[in-house]
C-alpha positions in Angstrom: -16.7 7.1 -26.3 -16.8 9.1 -23.1 -16.1 8.4 -19.5 -16.5 10.1 -16.2 -13.9 8.3 -14.0 -10.4 7.4 -15.0 -7.9 4.9 -13.6 -4.3 5.0 -14.3 -3.0 1.5 -13.8 0.5 1.5 -12.4 3.0 -1.3 -11.8 0.9 -4.5 -11.4 -2.5 -2.5 -11.1 -4.0 -2.8 -14.5 -7.2 -4.8 -14.6 -9.7 -3.7 -17.4 -11.6 -6.9 -16.7 -13.6 -5.2 -13.9 -15.4 -3.3 -16.7 -18.5 -4.4 -18.6 -19.2 -3.6 -22.3 -15.6 -2.7 -22.8 -14.3 -0.9 -25.8 -10.7 0.1 -26.7 -10.2 3.7 -27.6 -7.1 5.0 -29.4 -6.5 8.7 -29.1 -4.2 11.4 -30.5 -3.5 14.5 -28.5 -1.6 17.7 -29.0 1.2 16.1 -27.0 1.5 12.9 -28.9 -0.1 9.5 -28.2 -0.8 8.3 -24.7 1.1 5.5 -23.2 -1.5 2.9 -24.4 -5.0 2.6 -25.6 -7.8 3.5 -23.2 -10.2 0.7 -22.2 -13.6 2.3 -21.6 -16.6 0.5 -20.1 -19.2 0.4 -17.3 -18.7 -0.4 -13.6 -21.9 -0.4 -11.5 -23.5 2.2 -13.6 -20.5 4.5 -13.9 -18.5 5.1 -17.1 -14.8 4.3 -16.5 -11.7 4.6 -18.6 -8.6 2.7 -17.7 -5.1 3.4 -19.0 -1.8 1.5 -18.4 0.7 4.1 -17.2 3.8 2.3 -18.4 2.4 1.0 -21.6 2.2 -2.6 -22.9 4.7 -4.9 -21.2 5.7 -2.1 -18.8 7.9 -0.6 -21.7 8.0 3.0 -20.5 10.3 3.9 -17.7 9.1 6.6 -15.3 11.0 9.5 -16.9 9.7 8.4 -20.4 6.0 8.2 -19.6 3.9 10.6 -21.8 2.3 12.3 -18.9 0.8 15.2 -20.8 -0.7 12.9 -23.5 -2.1 10.6 -20.9 -3.9 13.3 -18.9 -5.0 15.1 -22.0 -6.4 11.9 -23.3 -8.6 11.5 -20.2 -9.7 15.1 -20.6 -10.7 14.3 -24.2 -12.8 11.4 -22.9 -14.7 13.7 -20.5 -13.1 12.3 -17.4 -13.6 14.4 -14.2 -12.0 12.1 -11.6 -8.7 10.1 -11.8 -7.8 7.3 -9.4 -4.1 6.7 -9.5 -2.8 3.5 -7.8 1.0 3.2 -7.6 3.8 1.3 -5.9 6.0 3.2 -3.5 8.8 2.6 -1.0 8.6 3.5 2.6 10.8 6.2 4.2 9.6 5.7 7.7 9.6 2.8 10.1 5.9 3.1 10.9 4.9 2.9 7.2 5.2 -0.7 6.5 5.1 -2.8 3.4 1.6 -3.9 2.5 0.0 -0.7 3.8 -1.8 1.9 1.6 -1.0 5.6 1.9 -3.5 8.2 0.5 -1.0 10.8 -0.4 -1.8 14.4 0.2 1.6 16.2 -0.5 4.6 15.7 -2.7 8.2 16.8 -3.0 9.5 17.0 -6.5 13.0 15.7 -7.2 12.5 15.1 -10.9 13.9 17.1 -13.8 13.3 17.6 -17.5 9.6 16.4 -17.4 7.1 18.7 -19.1 4.7 19.6 -16.3 2.3 22.0 -18.0 0.0 22.1 -21.0 0.7 25.8 -21.4 3.8 27.9 -22.2 3.6 28.7 -25.9 1.0 31.4 -25.9 0.3 31.8 -22.2 1.7 30.7 -18.8 -0.4 28.8 -16.3 0.5 29.2 -12.6 -1.6 26.4 -11.3 -1.9 26.1 -7.5 -0.9 22.7 -6.1 -0.7 23.7 -2.4 -2.9 20.7 -1.9 -2.1 18.5 -4.9 -4.7 15.7 -4.4 -8.4 16.1 -4.2 -9.6 16.1 -0.6 -13.0 14.6 -1.6 -11.5 11.6 -3.3 -8.9 11.1 -0.7 -11.4 11.0 2.1 -13.6 8.6 0.1 -10.6 6.3 -0.3 -9.8 6.4 3.4 -13.4 5.7 4.2 -13.5 2.6 2.0 -10.1 1.4 3.4 -11.6 1.6 6.9 -14.7 -0.3 5.8 -12.6 -3.1 4.3 -10.2 -3.3 7.3 -7.1 -2.5 5.1 -4.1 -1.1 7.0 -3.6 2.5 5.7 -2.5 6.0 6.4 -5.0 8.8 5.6 -2.3 11.2 4.5 1.4 11.3 3.6 4.2 13.0 1.7 5.5 11.5 -1.5 9.0 12.3 -2.7 9.0 11.9 -6.4 12.4 10.9 -7.8 13.5 10.8 -11.4 14.2 7.1 -11.6 14.5 4.6 -13.1 17.3 3.9 -10.5 16.5 3.6 -6.7 18.0 5.9 -4.1 21.4 5.8 -2.5 21.5 5.4 1.2 22.5 9.0 1.6 19.5 10.2 -0.5 17.2 8.0 1.5 18.4 9.4 4.8 17.9 12.9 3.4 14.4 12.3 2.4 13.6 10.8 5.9 15.0 14.0 7.4 12.4 16.0 5.4 9.7 13.9 7.2 8.5 12.4 3.9 6.6 9.1 4.1 7.0 7.4 0.8 9.1 7.6 -2.3 8.1 6.9 -5.9 8.7 7.9 -9.5 5.4 8.9 -11.2 3.2 11.2 -9.1 4.9 14.3 -10.6 3.9 15.7 -13.1 0.8 13.4 -13.2 -1.1 15.1 -10.4 0.0 18.6 -11.5 -1.3 18.0 -15.1 -4.6 16.7 -13.7 -5.0 19.9 -11.7 -4.3 21.9 -14.9 -7.0 19.9 -16.6 -9.4 20.5 -13.7 -9.6 16.8 -13.0 -9.9 15.6 -9.5 -6.9 13.3 -8.6 -6.2 10.9 -5.8 -3.0 8.9 -5.3 -3.5 5.4 -3.8 0.0 4.4 -2.9 0.8 0.8 -2.1 3.9 0.4 0.0 6.0 -2.5 -1.4 9.3 -2.1 0.4 11.5 0.0 2.7 13.7 2.4 0.8 17.5 2.3 1.0 17.8 3.5 4.6 17.4 -0.1 5.8 20.3 -2.5 6.0 18.8 -4.6 3.1 18.9 -2.8 -0.2 15.8 -2.4 -2.3 15.3 -5.1 -5.0 12.8 -5.4 -7.8 12.1 -9.0 -6.7 11.0 -7.8 -3.2 8.8 -5.1 -4.7 7.0 -7.5 -7.1 6.5 -10.1 -4.4 4.9 -7.7 -1.9 2.9 -6.0 -4.6 1.4 -9.3 -5.8 0.3 -10.1 -2.3 -1.5 -6.8 -1.9 -3.0 -6.1 -5.3 -6.4 -7.2 -4.1 -6.4 -4.5 -1.4 -5.9 -1.8 -4.0 -8.4 -3.2 -6.4 -11.0 -3.6 -3.6 -10.5 0.0 -2.5 -11.0 1.3 -6.1 -14.0 -0.8 -6.8 -15.6 0.3 -3.6 -14.9 3.9 -4.4 -16.2 4.1 -7.9 -20.0 3.8 -7.2 -19.8 6.4 -4.4 -17.8 9.1 -6.2 -20.0 12.2 -6.3 -21.7 13.0 -9.6 -21.5 16.6 -8.9 -18.3 18.2 -7.9 -18.0 20.7 -5.1 -14.2 20.7 -4.7 -11.8 23.4 -5.9 -10.3 21.0 -8.5 -13.2 21.8 -10.9 -12.3 25.4 -11.1 -8.5 25.3 -10.7 -7.8 27.4 -13.7 -10.0 30.3 -12.6 -7.2 32.4 -11.2 -4.2 30.6 -12.8 -3.4 33.0 -15.6 -1.8 36.4 -15.5 
């Protein structure tokens, strides 16, 4: 089986039923088995592979996800584009729960996560100055506008280690950095996609305000808001897929060209 477009289904956003002629594909990679099987099928003439980021039953915490295996598996399938929906908390008053943020920058606060496919025989200094694909991000923004979905065309994502939420002091620190949202999975996911020369877009669904508000974050609040807004994320993705360019003109496709010493 092969595919052209990949979707990494995050918390609550995993719906292989959008595909026709589905097949389940189990892969082995040099970095172990991916989080789950890939579901590969057709959507409006495009070949799509869907993977559950956290595995069956949401069994993998963010710091335990097999990021290298997941991205390598997409590469083995021939995927050139990855759409990555995720749930995030807001770090700013004007980024409200229910809105979508098309992330264009990140600040990495994780540790101990393997963030490269290289290192044994050679070192890869991949550029992530602009860590998400501009072409995919602009397409997502266009579709959100067409659908009338409240969104932000850009934003900075603080990626924390998890699985715990932030303290109030940490939340205020991240706000002082002018970051917009906070989550636990974008890094190293987008970095590995760049090393694999796969275009990557983060479609971040805001589910709550982070700990800077008087009311502390709760998983119940996150799930409730997420359920109310899943259709927005799915509608953006299904509108994007048919219009993703078949030929790539972005720099993602040649990211390794100058990455080795």
